[in-house]
N, CA, C and O atoms as CSV, one atom per row, in Angstrom:
chain,resi,resn,atom,element,x,y,z
A,1,MET,N,N,8.331,-9.212,8.671
A,1,MET,CA,C,8.593,-7.798,8.810
A,1,MET,C,C,7.257,-7.086,8.979
A,1,MET,O,O,6.319,-7.333,8.221
A,2,PHE,N,N,7.171,-6.236,9.933
A,2,PHE,CA,C,6.015,-5.395,10.179
A,2,PHE,C,C,6.235,-4.122,9.379
A,2,PHE,O,O,7.308,-3.527,9.475
A,3,ALA,N,N,5.269,-3.685,8.602
A,3,ALA,CA,C,5.470,-2.557,7.685
A,3,ALA,C,C,6.056,-1.338,8.390
A,3,ALA,O,O,6.870,-0.625,7.803
A,4,TYR,N,N,5.663,-1.087,9.623
A,4,TYR,CA,C,6.189,0.069,10.336
A,4,TYR,C,C,7.694,-0.033,10.544
A,4,TYR,O,O,8.377,0.991,10.575
A,5,THR,N,N,8.220,-1.236,10.686
A,5,THR,CA,C,9.653,-1.391,10.963
A,5,THR,C,C,10.500,-1.138,9.726
A,5,THR,O,O,11.710,-0.948,9.843
A,6,ALA,N,N,9.892,-1.132,8.541
A,6,ALA,CA,C,10.637,-0.897,7.304
A,6,ALA,C,C,11.179,0.526,7.235
A,6,ALA,O,O,12.105,0.803,6.473
A,7,ILE,N,N,10.608,1.424,8.026
A,7,ILE,CA,C,11.050,2.828,8.023
A,7,ILE,C,C,12.382,2.977,8.746
A,7,ILE,O,O,13.135,3.914,8.481
A,8,GLY,N,N,12.670,2.067,9.647
A,8,GLY,CA,C,13.949,2.097,10.351
A,8,GLY,C,C,13.976,2.990,11.574
A,8,GLY,O,O,15.047,3.339,12.069
A,9,GLU,N,N,12.796,3.364,12.068
A,9,GLU,CA,C,12.724,4.218,13.252
A,9,GLU,C,C,11.869,3.543,14.317
A,9,GLU,O,O,10.976,2.761,13.992
A,10,PRO,N,N,12.137,3.841,15.590
A,10,PRO,CA,C,11.292,3.284,16.644
A,10,PRO,C,C,9.897,3.899,16.559
A,10,PRO,O,O,9.723,4.996,16.028
A,11,PHE,N,N,8.903,3.179,17.088
A,11,PHE,CA,C,7.541,3.709,17.088
A,11,PHE,C,C,6.749,3.110,18.235
A,11,PHE,O,O,7.154,2.123,18.848
A,12,HIS,N,N,5.625,3.724,18.504
A,12,HIS,CA,C,4.715,3.252,19.552
A,12,HIS,C,C,3.404,2.875,18.876
A,12,HIS,O,O,2.775,3.710,18.227
A,13,LYS,N,N,2.991,1.618,19.027
A,13,LYS,CA,C,1.763,1.141,18.383
A,13,LYS,C,C,1.158,0.041,19.240
A,13,LYS,O,O,1.875,-0.777,19.815
A,14,PHE,N,N,-0.148,0.029,19.321
A,14,PHE,CA,C,-0.870,-0.995,20.065
A,14,PHE,C,C,-0.408,-1.085,21.516
A,14,PHE,O,O,-0.347,-2.170,22.094
A,15,GLY,N,N,-0.085,0.061,22.091
A,15,GLY,CA,C,0.334,0.115,23.493
A,15,GLY,C,C,1.738,-0.386,23.753
A,15,GLY,O,O,2.115,-0.598,24.906
A,16,GLN,N,N,2.525,-0.580,22.696
A,16,GLN,CA,C,3.882,-1.086,22.869
A,16,GLN,C,C,4.889,-0.171,22.188
A,16,GLN,O,O,4.623,0.395,21.128
A,17,ASP,N,N,6.042,-0.040,22.815
A,17,ASP,CA,C,7.156,0.655,22.188
A,17,ASP,C,C,7.945,-0.365,21.387
A,17,ASP,O,O,8.380,-1.384,21.923
A,18,VAL,N,N,8.126,-0.091,20.112
A,18,VAL,CA,C,8.840,-1.012,19.233
A,18,VAL,C,C,10.140,-0.332,18.809
A,18,VAL,O,O,10.110,0.767,18.256
A,19,PRO,N,N,11.277,-0.974,19.063
A,19,PRO,CA,C,12.554,-0.358,18.700
A,19,PRO,C,C,12.768,-0.372,17.182
A,19,PRO,O,O,12.121,-1.123,16.452
A,20,ALA,N,N,13.679,0.465,16.741
A,20,ALA,CA,C,14.066,0.451,15.327
A,20,ALA,C,C,14.671,-0.907,15.012
A,20,ALA,O,O,15.357,-1.505,15.842
A,21,LYS,N,N,14.407,-1.385,13.801
A,21,LYS,CA,C,14.970,-2.667,13.377
A,21,LYS,C,C,15.770,-2.425,12.098
A,21,LYS,O,O,15.221,-2.472,10.997
A,22,PRO,N,N,17.066,-2.167,12.248
A,22,PRO,CA,C,17.902,-1.844,11.085
A,22,PRO,C,C,17.864,-2.921,9.998
A,22,PRO,O,O,17.969,-2.602,8.814
A,23,GLU,N,N,17.716,-4.194,10.385
A,23,GLU,CA,C,17.685,-5.262,9.383
A,23,GLU,C,C,16.426,-5.160,8.509
A,23,GLU,O,O,16.479,-5.441,7.312
A,24,ASP,N,N,15.294,-4.758,9.107
A,24,ASP,CA,C,14.064,-4.582,8.332
A,24,ASP,C,C,14.198,-3.400,7.375
A,24,ASP,O,O,13.756,-3.465,6.228
A,25,TYR,N,N,14.807,-2.332,7.852
A,25,TYR,CA,C,15.031,-1.157,6.997
A,25,TYR,C,C,15.926,-1.529,5.815
A,25,TYR,O,O,15.673,-1.111,4.685
A,26,LYS,N,N,16.969,-2.313,6.075
A,26,LYS,CA,C,17.897,-2.720,5.012
A,26,LYS,C,C,17.169,-3.557,3.953
A,26,LYS,O,O,17.329,-3.323,2.755
A,27,ILE,N,N,16.376,-4.526,4.398
A,27,ILE,CA,C,15.632,-5.376,3.464
A,27,ILE,C,C,14.638,-4.546,2.657
A,27,ILE,O,O,14.528,-4.715,1.443
A,28,ALA,N,N,13.911,-3.646,3.332
A,28,ALA,CA,C,12.930,-2.798,2.638
A,28,ALA,C,C,13.621,-1.893,1.621
A,28,ALA,O,O,13.112,-1.708,0.515
A,29,SER,N,N,14.762,-1.332,1.979
A,29,SER,CA,C,15.500,-0.467,1.052
A,29,SER,C,C,15.931,-1.238,-0.190
A,29,SER,O,O,15.808,-0.738,-1.308
A,30,GLU,N,N,16.430,-2.437,0.001
A,30,GLU,CA,C,16.845,-3.269,-1.125
A,30,GLU,C,C,15.642,-3.637,-1.997
A,30,GLU,O,O,15.728,-3.612,-3.225
A,31,PHE,N,N,14.516,-3.978,-1.352
A,31,PHE,CA,C,13.308,-4.325,-2.092
A,31,PHE,C,C,12.841,-3.147,-2.951
A,31,PHE,O,O,12.519,-3.326,-4.125
A,32,PHE,N,N,12.804,-1.946,-2.372
A,32,PHE,CA,C,12.320,-0.790,-3.118
A,32,PHE,C,C,13.242,-0.442,-4.281
A,32,PHE,O,O,12.770,0.011,-5.324
A,33,GLN,N,N,14.536,-0.644,-4.121
A,33,GLN,CA,C,15.456,-0.412,-5.237
A,33,GLN,C,C,15.170,-1.379,-6.381
A,33,GLN,O,O,15.111,-0.975,-7.543
A,34,VAL,N,N,14.995,-2.645,-6.052
A,34,VAL,CA,C,14.700,-3.655,-7.074
A,34,VAL,C,C,13.343,-3.377,-7.714
A,34,VAL,O,O,13.215,-3.414,-8.938
A,35,ALA,N,N,12.324,-3.096,-6.887
A,35,ALA,CA,C,10.981,-2.842,-7.405
A,35,ALA,C,C,10.958,-1.622,-8.312
A,35,ALA,O,O,10.302,-1.636,-9.353
A,36,THR,N,N,11.670,-0.563,-7.927
A,36,THR,CA,C,11.730,0.649,-8.748
A,36,THR,C,C,12.313,0.338,-10.115
A,36,THR,O,O,11.813,0.813,-11.135
A,37,LYS,N,N,13.363,-0.455,-10.133
A,37,LYS,CA,C,14.001,-0.836,-11.403
A,37,LYS,C,C,13.034,-1.670,-12.258
A,37,LYS,O,O,12.907,-1.439,-13.460
A,38,LEU,N,N,12.364,-2.625,-11.640
A,38,LEU,CA,C,11.436,-3.481,-12.384
A,38,LEU,C,C,10.255,-2.686,-12.946
A,38,LEU,O,O,9.807,-2.951,-14.061
A,39,PHE,N,N,9.752,-1.721,-12.184
A,39,PHE,CA,C,8.681,-0.856,-12.697
A,39,PHE,C,C,9.193,-0.043,-13.878
A,39,PHE,O,O,8.509,0.069,-14.895
A,40,ALA,N,N,10.393,0.528,-13.753
A,40,ALA,CA,C,10.961,1.351,-14.824
A,40,ALA,C,C,11.174,0.538,-16.100
A,40,ALA,O,O,11.025,1.064,-17.202
A,41,GLU,N,N,11.519,-0.730,-15.958
A,41,GLU,CA,C,11.749,-1.609,-17.113
A,41,GLU,C,C,10.453,-2.195,-17.665
A,41,GLU,O,O,10.465,-2.877,-18.690
A,42,GLY,N,N,9.343,-1.932,-16.993
A,42,GLY,CA,C,8.064,-2.465,-17.445
A,42,GLY,C,C,7.856,-3.925,-17.097
A,42,GLY,O,O,6.926,-4.556,-17.600
A,43,LYS,N,N,8.706,-4.469,-16.246
A,43,LYS,CA,C,8.588,-5.871,-15.852
A,43,LYS,C,C,7.570,-6.064,-14.724
A,43,LYS,O,O,7.079,-7.171,-14.505
A,44,LEU,N,N,7.268,-5.003,-14.028
A,44,LEU,CA,C,6.221,-4.992,-13.010
A,44,LEU,C,C,5.260,-3.886,-13.400
A,44,LEU,O,O,5.680,-2.802,-13.805
A,45,LYS,N,N,3.979,-4.158,-13.280
A,45,LYS,CA,C,2.989,-3.147,-13.622
A,45,LYS,C,C,1.953,-3.073,-12.506
A,45,LYS,O,O,1.520,-4.102,-11.988
A,46,PRO,N,N,1.554,-1.854,-12.136
A,46,PRO,CA,C,0.521,-1.729,-11.111
A,46,PRO,C,C,-0.836,-2.127,-11.681
A,46,PRO,O,O,-1.023,-2.150,-12.898
A,47,HIS,N,N,-1.764,-2.435,-10.811
A,47,HIS,CA,C,-3.124,-2.727,-11.249
A,47,HIS,C,C,-3.695,-1.489,-11.941
A,47,HIS,O,O,-3.380,-0.364,-11.554
A,48,PRO,N,N,-4.525,-1.689,-12.953
A,48,PRO,CA,C,-5.170,-0.527,-13.579
A,48,PRO,C,C,-6.111,0.146,-12.579
A,48,PRO,O,O,-6.647,-0.488,-11.670
A,49,GLN,N,N,-6.289,1.438,-12.779
A,49,GLN,CA,C,-7.160,2.196,-11.890
A,49,GLN,C,C,-8.585,2.229,-12.417
A,49,GLN,O,O,-8.818,2.317,-13.622
A,50,SER,N,N,-9.516,2.157,-11.504
A,50,SER,CA,C,-10.919,2.357,-11.823
A,50,SER,C,C,-11.356,3.581,-11.040
A,50,SER,O,O,-11.525,3.520,-9.822
A,51,VAL,N,N,-11.538,4.703,-11.744
A,51,VAL,CA,C,-11.923,5.936,-11.066
A,51,VAL,C,C,-13.418,5.885,-10.782
A,51,VAL,O,O,-14.242,5.819,-11.694
A,52,GLU,N,N,-13.743,5.918,-9.508
A,52,GLU,CA,C,-15.123,5.809,-9.042
A,52,GLU,C,C,-15.642,7.189,-8.643
A,52,GLU,O,O,-14.876,8.145,-8.514
A,53,TYR,N,N,-16.940,7.270,-8.453
A,53,TYR,CA,C,-17.567,8.537,-8.100
A,53,TYR,C,C,-18.083,8.511,-6.678
A,53,TYR,O,O,-18.199,7.451,-6.062
A,54,GLY,N,N,-18.389,9.690,-6.166
A,54,GLY,CA,C,-18.966,9.785,-4.828
A,54,GLY,C,C,-18.013,10.349,-3.802
A,54,GLY,O,O,-18.376,10.494,-2.635
A,55,GLY,N,N,-16.791,10.673,-4.216
A,55,GLY,CA,C,-15.839,11.238,-3.266
A,55,GLY,C,C,-15.579,10.314,-2.101
A,55,GLY,O,O,-15.596,9.090,-2.235
A,56,LEU,N,N,-15.337,10.922,-0.955
A,56,LEU,CA,C,-15.006,10.140,0.238
A,56,LEU,C,C,-16.152,9.217,0.643
A,56,LEU,O,O,-15.910,8.106,1.114
A,57,LYS,N,N,-17.386,9.658,0.466
A,57,LYS,CA,C,-18.540,8.810,0.799
A,57,LYS,C,C,-18.604,7.594,-0.122
A,57,LYS,O,O,-19.074,6.530,0.281
A,58,GLY,N,N,-18.129,7.754,-1.365
A,58,GLY,CA,C,-18.139,6.644,-2.313
A,58,GLY,C,C,-17.227,5.504,-1.908
A,58,GLY,O,O,-17.399,4.376,-2.368
A,59,VAL,N,N,-16.255,5.789,-1.048
A,59,VAL,CA,C,-15.319,4.752,-0.594
A,59,VAL,C,C,-16.085,3.611,0.070
A,59,VAL,O,O,-15.712,2.446,-0.070
A,60,PHE,N,N,-17.147,3.942,0.789
A,60,PHE,CA,C,-17.937,2.898,1.452
A,60,PHE,C,C,-18.537,1.945,0.420
A,60,PHE,O,O,-18.608,0.738,0.651
A,61,ASP,N,N,-18.970,2.493,-0.724
A,61,ASP,CA,C,-19.467,1.633,-1.802
A,61,ASP,C,C,-18.357,0.723,-2.316
A,61,ASP,O,O,-18.588,-0.444,-2.635
A,62,GLY,N,N,-17.148,1.276,-2.390
A,62,GLY,CA,C,-16.001,0.490,-2.827
A,62,GLY,C,C,-15.699,-0.656,-1.881
A,62,GLY,O,O,-15.399,-1.769,-2.313
A,63,PHE,N,N,-15.780,-0.378,-0.583
A,63,PHE,CA,C,-15.577,-1.445,0.402
A,63,PHE,C,C,-16.609,-2.552,0.212
A,63,PHE,O,O,-16.290,-3.738,0.298
A,64,GLN,N,N,-17.840,-2.149,-0.045
A,64,GLN,CA,C,-18.896,-3.132,-0.236
A,64,GLN,C,C,-18.651,-3.946,-1.505
A,64,GLN,O,O,-18.855,-5.160,-1.514
A,65,LYS,N,N,-18.211,-3.275,-2.584
A,65,LYS,CA,C,-17.890,-3.988,-3.825
A,65,LYS,C,C,-16.803,-5.038,-3.578
A,65,LYS,O,O,-16.886,-6.163,-4.071
A,66,MET,N,N,-15.779,-4.650,-2.803
A,66,MET,CA,C,-14.706,-5.602,-2.502
A,66,MET,C,C,-15.243,-6.763,-1.670
A,66,MET,O,O,-14.928,-7.923,-1.934
A,67,LYS,N,N,-16.045,-6.446,-0.679
A,67,LYS,CA,C,-16.625,-7.479,0.186
A,67,LYS,C,C,-17.481,-8.449,-0.625
A,67,LYS,O,O,-17.496,-9.650,-0.354
A,68,ASP,N,N,-18.203,-7.913,-1.635
A,68,ASP,CA,C,-19.076,-8.738,-2.477
A,68,ASP,C,C,-18.310,-9.466,-3.584
A,68,ASP,O,O,-18.905,-10.198,-4.375
A,69,GLY,N,N,-16.989,-9.265,-3.638
A,69,GLY,CA,C,-16.174,-9.940,-4.646
A,69,GLY,C,C,-16.303,-9.353,-6.040
A,69,GLY,O,O,-16.025,-10.027,-7.032
A,70,LYS,N,N,-16.727,-8.093,-6.118
A,70,LYS,CA,C,-16.922,-7.447,-7.416
A,70,LYS,C,C,-15.705,-6.665,-7.888
A,70,LYS,O,O,-15.752,-6.031,-8.942
A,71,VAL,N,N,-14.627,-6.699,-7.132
A,71,VAL,CA,C,-13.402,-5.992,-7.495
A,71,VAL,C,C,-12.283,-7.007,-7.609
A,71,VAL,O,O,-12.005,-7.747,-6.665
A,72,SER,N,N,-11.642,-7.041,-8.767
A,72,SER,CA,C,-10.525,-7.966,-8.962
A,72,SER,C,C,-9.541,-7.358,-9.948
A,72,SER,O,O,-9.927,-6.926,-11.035
A,73,GLY,N,N,-8.281,-7.326,-9.571
A,73,GLY,CA,C,-7.227,-6.880,-10.480
A,73,GLY,C,C,-7.278,-5.413,-10.845
A,73,GLY,O,O,-6.783,-5.020,-11.901
A,74,GLN,N,N,-7.872,-4.593,-9.984
A,74,GLN,CA,C,-7.902,-3.164,-10.244
A,74,GLN,C,C,-7.849,-2.393,-8.932
A,74,GLN,O,O,-8.185,-2.909,-7.866
A,75,LYS,N,N,-7.421,-1.157,-9.045
A,75,LYS,CA,C,-7.334,-0.276,-7.900
A,75,LYS,C,C,-8.487,0.718,-7.979
A,75,LYS,O,O,-8.634,1.419,-8.980
A,76,LEU,N,N,-9.293,0.783,-6.946
A,76,LEU,CA,C,-10.387,1.748,-6.913
A,76,LEU,C,C,-9.827,3.101,-6.473
A,76,LEU,O,O,-9.108,3.196,-5.478
A,77,VAL,N,N,-10.168,4.139,-7.228
A,77,VAL,CA,C,-9.677,5.491,-6.939
A,77,VAL,C,C,-10.883,6.403,-6.788
A,77,VAL,O,O,-11.793,6.389,-7.617
A,78,TYR,N,N,-10.883,7.198,-5.721
A,78,TYR,CA,C,-11.958,8.154,-5.473
A,78,TYR,C,C,-11.355,9.546,-5.394
A,78,TYR,O,O,-10.402,9.781,-4.651
A,79,ARG,N,N,-11.912,10.457,-6.158
A,79,ARG,CA,C,-11.446,11.843,-6.136
A,79,ARG,C,C,-12.103,12.558,-4.968
A,79,ARG,O,O,-13.324,12.528,-4.811
A,80,VAL,N,N,-11.282,13.199,-4.153
A,80,VAL,CA,C,-11.766,13.961,-3.015
A,80,VAL,C,C,-11.359,15.403,-3.227
A,80,VAL,O,O,-10.169,15.711,-3.304
A,81,ASN,N,N,-12.325,16.278,-3.320
A,81,ASN,CA,C,-12.026,17.704,-3.562
A,81,ASN,C,C,-12.013,18.476,-2.270
A,81,ASN,O,O,-11.780,19.685,-2.276
């Protein structure tokens, strides 16, 4: 499944027209219902957040940290004002 097809609407990407794929939308809808329930029950947990500094420019530092293997099991968050 291509993430864009999960929306259930046709789209144009990479120079190609891609038709809606109702089967992908159905699978994605079922997945999100199950995932929502599991999150609510505490059976699934998101990665902890690491709030970083530097705003939008700091994101480049985050990319470098990931490339250097210094980020594991956490979500980097940058505040943009």
